[in-house]
Steps between C-alpha positions, in 0.01 A plus 500: 500500500842343545719584792749791474842429357629687797325273758811305592742790531618484863511793722860623559642572830476856637794724480593547854606855521197621317269279711653641810450854371130431437465347838658818650259708308206305623614507867319765704737481797634850577851363591552304181837516325596394157852375477459279193481694171828626362434865472625817675284673756540824681521565865112535480481159337390641158634437153743774389532660159849637487475882461744492213292247328184702558679821365619306193157354438349855476772611262443195271121564508557855377748411235287522179784350302439165651243271347382154538661312205662171552847486649750288317477120593795538721394821666579860561876545416552792735375275781693170408819709468444668834400185683805317362730787609334504835579132577845471329618860564536775237879428492459126442738358246238260373283800401791691354589192286142444398497169674198590704147602412147496639154404385186631673283242676187462702673581825744257664266202464493562108871530486551176673246343268654633180849400631382139574342466160812613328731279704283196434418561137827649367769353734317169567533541880280276712658515841444793748599542875330746731550566865310336770299693582439726210222713344227244432449598142848401387411128498177558296657729247770254411273199491266688269783588286593141437771435761495140606775487764428738784699495815551715820830580672516552870500865603324560832634350819194487701671400829752779495280733293770603258637430147601125457788565275658165549177326397449734210853435359466126558171484304630715212803271473266224402335715218581379140694742288275754323229487771314826538550636866249747632671753726336791702693805422409654841248485775433123451127417480398357742779493757643853465840338556766582233851361450783725605746618221748232603222242478399625158862441382480145616171447324651655174804287534306181510258606228797598265669162562176309452400696189165592658277772353395794738149641477468783746155590624529874589179617648629742764784703362525815703203415710707260709776726632411835349802483274436349148878452448543304814198283435642410150846396629455134452373537150795736400756279657382204293501718187849615581610137537392435134181305549229495236175547698140622517374767738112498564416853618178624667406861572194417715658557828782761445244734298182378666363410154351168622203482252676662215727199435825679397769247451836441306702207400860593489718261285882488548707315228868437433482683174287749319498278206223274645275811588277506187440140509399487872285818465316347188403186690390698820284710258333190368433372853342822608300525184342160554428560875360847510619679185578842637574623854305774683630862493380673793731379779810495298440853381508605865823297573667628187421865576614468858823312435583723203440845662764585766274705726234231498757220560618686799153524645454125432819423693350689795180304485688163501712608788184597684334154443814297595567709812135443620537127454832495688324689779222239513747211512675664806177573679360146451827339598549728814141434607542120483827524697331720762217252533745219563369308202686162477758480221755742341318767290809673360431361155217747465747784491763307309255444215438767234222619282129455515471147653605318811510132546401504865560137588157457622340158423158432348331439826624842627390662177161344548474651843600844379230482229213353687558661856662824419379580150857545374523357142826353380615209274495152654894495452526775760593755237383859591503818309680754722313786326179381665643613834495857639538669832127453578492118457855365547450462886178307436666276245802441737281398789294265274813342366620452862172339587514269201863391576438437870151355451369746752122554456418869465192703389510777246405760758774396731765569235 
């Protein structure tokens, strides 16, 4: 028998965050801590189904008017309308003038892929810039969509552990007109460091002058600060400035709907006259990729956002999540300072959202994983949600030992 046609397919590299999660699961050490995967955890270290989501699920399950027919190709209209209003504001002129609309996608990842496909096929864009560092999937999505000129712009100042605005602006100054610029709407992944409002204005000034196209990745609206309006400030500012842009929205974090893949691509145009043409082409892209989006997660989001009492409960949930994260930031920073850990750790509390770019190098990360069973990305990014009052002291002491190269044994910590 001849050899398999698949015999020469090379094995792809492991996806780091999922490999770390599996290693954590396989680890039988009682002090192990998972700071890698981007998902919220309770004070007890457990996944959390938002109470308002659970309540809404029950209501949907009992609603006999709901069936399992296909959704329209571009999704559930009550969801896409509510998602677009959430990110742009219900009083947005772009919405009132019918210059903005949304299409449902397979979470934020799907929104970025649909956006990239449209930009490349319909607008013939081939150049994209993303922050250094950024979410690792940005590069792969745009490569697979046909973009051939991929660049990074400076963002994180490792020495001072803050935003490198000067470097960012200098790099964007070199971008050719019509380049696509990926911007994190809030709670930058992986650094957790966002521009101030004044810095956003400088970025917008440059992008307007250079005729650069903003693509906002909005994965944490409401989850970052507890206030959806505050977290959408940059997007709304760009819209008010008159930019045409895309916003890629995920409801994984702020609704805890990780596996349900509820997402939305919001499109903002100069005129409502182009709406039908853009919508038709997005429809064809989605049709060829996955034909129809799933209904379950977006029905939950739609019901919550469109029902005042449920929306109020959701607001309380995101405030609770963001407050717990801020508490963990303070505890970790305070513990490191109390230990006298070399360096300035104020960046931990100056950052926002789920992630912190700790500034730890790869050797220090290896020490944390191998010696202390604390799992984090090789870049030093940690998920603050993996911390709680039971393990933050242990994590701080382990970081101190890794930074100072002080040998220590688990039971001494």
